[in-house]
Steps between C-alpha positions, in 0.01 A plus 500: 500500500819441706452119478468527123828692483671245726381209291616672181834576654541137611421371146750747361769393743448135413511560127806728531678235709416233245635717222813572703561135567465430131744772404757396762469130402548593131811702581643230719455237222656736238797580719548133586484392134735768361835334597383178326358677197816716456699196421361520148667834445848526367568826683420458869566724799536350843375818659192535275413137457583352843576752771218753440226238444599305813507825704161595370373142569610538864332836544184380331488200733498749787233704341288185447549401860406847626188501278354189672646502853366574756152408374231756571131512418389526215839472312555148649270367230710646209774235503246221504310652209827564310633149541164349406474718196856416392445123551179519294680686227776240508246217464336676203837543325584130560160389360539717193859383451389131530216546255703687235832320530427265219 
């Protein structure tokens, strides 16, 4: 019974780490893109469109690093699974884009 609980906890930790990596990566990409996207606005704020996103970007890089280093069992598999999953998703999007682009 203890082994079953341990295996369940390990699976939960891997799934939670994968979800965390996805969330952090999404937030990093959003904060990185905001200064470029905000050029389309007529009313821009240096604080809200450049300073705060870059500050958040920096903190999120630290959180991403802390999520994967130092590697420990079983969480060491989560970044590999996440990167593989993201790459497969990217390939699927590129295939769909190529097939429906005209």
